[in-house]
C-alpha positions, 0 to 999 in steps of 0.5 A, spaced: 821 397 835 815 395 833 814 402 830 820 402 826 818 395 823 812 398 821 814 404 818 819 400 814 814 395 812 810 401 810 816 404 806 817 398 802 809 397 800 809 404 798 809 404 790 807 411 789 814 414 787 815 408 783 809 409 779 811 416 778 818 415 776 815 410 771 810 415 768 816 420 767 819 414 763 814 414 759 813 421 758 820 421 756 820 416 751 813 419 748 817 426 747 823 423 744 818 419 739 815 425 737 821 429 736 824 424 732 817 423 728 817 431 727 824 431 724 823 426 719 817 429 717 820 436 717 825 434 712 820 430 708 816 437 707 822 441 706 824 436 700 817 436 697 818 444 697 825 444 694 823 439 689 816 444 687 821 450 687 826 447 682 820 444 677 817 451 677 824 454 676 825 450 670 818 451 667 819 458 668 826 458 665 830 462 670 
């Protein structure tokens, strides 16, 4: 009986799994943030190049 009680106490005190889950959630949130930032940055760069192309086309006259 005492070994079962000791095993249950050790299981409750063990926080390695919880820490791994926390790190996984943090990594997922960082990944989402990077994806959102990359999308926003990509759209901004695309808009800038579109603007440059249209101005050059207007300057050349084509």
